[in-house]
BAPALUM-560751 format. One record per residue (C-alpha): residue number from 1; residue in one letter; y, z negated, x. Coordinates in pm, whole numbers. Each point is the difference from the previous one (the first is absolute). Layout:
% residues N
+-----+-----+--------+--------+--------+
|   n | res |     c2 |     c3 |     c1 |
+-----+-----+--------+--------+--------+
| NUM |   A |      Y |      Z |      X |
...
+-----+-----+--------+--------+--------+
//
This chain:
% residues 95
+-----+-----+--------+--------+--------+
|   n | res |     c2 |     c3 |     c1 |
+-----+-----+--------+--------+--------+
|   1 |   M |   1695 |   3918 |   2138 |
|   2 |   E |   -353 |     -5 |   -125 |
|   3 |   I |    -99 |     92 |   -349 |
|   4 |   V |   -299 |   -154 |   -169 |
|   5 |   V |   -159 |    175 |   -294 |
|   6 |   I |   -215 |   -190 |   -248 |
|   7 |   E |   -153 |     90 |   -332 |
|   8 |   K |    198 |    -79 |   -314 |
|   9 |   Q |   -274 |   -233 |   -131 |
|  10 |   T |      7 |   -201 |    327 |
|  11 |   F |    379 |    -19 |    -11 |
|  12 |   E |     -2 |   -123 |   -359 |
|  13 |   Q |   -262 |   -260 |     84 |
|  14 |   L |    213 |   -118 |    295 |
|  15 |   L |    307 |    -30 |   -227 |
|  16 |   S |   -202 |   -196 |   -259 |
|  17 |   E |   -119 |   -247 |    264 |
|  18 |   M |    353 |    -35 |    137 |
|  19 |   R |    129 |    -85 |   -353 |
|  20 |   Q |   -272 |   -261 |    -39 |
|  21 |   L |     94 |   -152 |    334 |
|  22 |   A |    366 |     -5 |    -96 |
|  23 |   S |    -75 |   -177 |   -330 |
|  24 |   R |   -210 |   -258 |    182 |
|  25 |   V |    279 |    -67 |    246 |
|  26 |   E |    251 |    -37 |   -285 |
|  27 |   L |   -235 |   -252 |   -169 |
|  28 |   L |    -33 |   -203 |    315 |
|  29 |   E |    373 |     10 |     54 |
|  30 |   R |     61 |   -137 |   -349 |
|  31 |   K |   -251 |   -281 |     54 |
|  32 |   S |    152 |    -97 |    332 |
|  33 |   K |    353 |     -3 |   -152 |
|  34 |   D |   -121 |   -258 |   -252 |
|  35 |   R |   -109 |   -225 |    288 |
|  36 |   R |    323 |     48 |    189 |
|  37 |   L |    208 |   -104 |   -299 |
|  38 |   S |    -60 |   -365 |     73 |
|  39 |   K |    217 |    -79 |    301 |
|  40 |   W |   -160 |   -227 |    253 |
|  41 |   L |    181 |   -318 |    100 |
|  42 |   N |     34 |   -157 |    344 |
|  43 |   G |    -66 |   -370 |     70 |
|  44 |   E |    361 |    -98 |    -20 |
|  45 |   D |     32 |    154 |   -346 |
|  46 |   V |   -318 |   -177 |   -117 |
|  47 |   C |    115 |   -336 |    132 |
|  48 |   E |    331 |     40 |   -183 |
|  49 |   L |   -167 |    102 |   -326 |
|  50 |   L |   -256 |   -283 |      9 |
|  51 |   H |    237 |   -258 |    147 |
|  52 |   I |   -241 |    -82 |    281 |
|  53 |   S |     12 |    -12 |    379 |
|  54 |   E |   -149 |    257 |    234 |
|  55 |   R |   -263 |   -259 |     97 |
|  56 |   T |   -100 |    -41 |   -364 |
|  57 |   L |    -28 |    375 |    -29 |
|  58 |   Q |   -222 |      6 |    305 |
|  59 |   T |   -220 |   -270 |   -162 |
|  60 |   L |    -28 |    211 |   -319 |
|  61 |   R |   -116 |    291 |    209 |
|  62 |   S |   -249 |   -212 |    196 |
|  63 |   L |   -145 |   -144 |   -325 |
|  64 |   H |    -19 |    359 |   -148 |
|  65 |   K |    225 |   -109 |   -287 |
|  66 |   I |    232 |    301 |     43 |
|  67 |   G |    -93 |    358 |     81 |
|  68 |   Y |    182 |    180 |    279 |
|  69 |   A |     -9 |    293 |    238 |
|  70 |   Q |     62 |    -42 |    369 |
|  71 |   I |    179 |    277 |    192 |
|  72 |   G |     13 |    -99 |    365 |
|  73 |   H |    143 |   -351 |      3 |
|  74 |   K |    166 |     34 |   -340 |
|  75 |   F |   -144 |   -118 |   -333 |
|  76 |   M |     86 |    186 |   -316 |
|  77 |   Y |    -64 |   -114 |   -358 |
|  78 |   R |    -27 |    182 |   -331 |
|  79 |   P |    230 |   -122 |   -273 |
|  80 |   D |   -286 |    -54 |   -244 |
|  81 |   E |   -171 |   -231 |    254 |
|  82 |   V |    320 |   -198 |     39 |
|  83 |   E |     37 |    -28 |   -377 |
|  84 |   L |   -359 |   -124 |    -35 |
|  85 |   V |     60 |   -272 |    260 |
|  86 |   K |    331 |    -93 |   -165 |
|  87 |   K |   -179 |    -56 |   -331 |
|  88 |   Q |   -268 |   -210 |    174 |
|  89 |   L |    263 |   -213 |    179 |
|  90 |   S |    201 |    -54 |   -316 |
|  91 |   T |   -316 |   -110 |   -184 |
|  92 |   Y |    -88 |   -237 |    279 |
|  93 |   F |    345 |   -158 |     25 |
|  94 |   N |     62 |    -16 |   -377 |
|  95 |   N |   -312 |   -214 |    -60 |
+-----+-----+--------+--------+--------+
//
């Protein structure tokens, strides 16, 4: 086993920097948890919620009327995007 000897001031500076790093990591973790709170929906869920077909959902994507993320061949939708489209569709069909 090797022993490394460093000055007290250097050790305290290292500890201080480690604490700063730990607090930054905690802050980033809290921010990312906020984003993960909204559960993403798959296409089937969206079609069910909006009462539309998969083809209509594809058209909404093509026309950039709904935001989505694509993972491989699968499309995922944020609930707030779906709610926005739902409001737009209800306005359109209620007039």
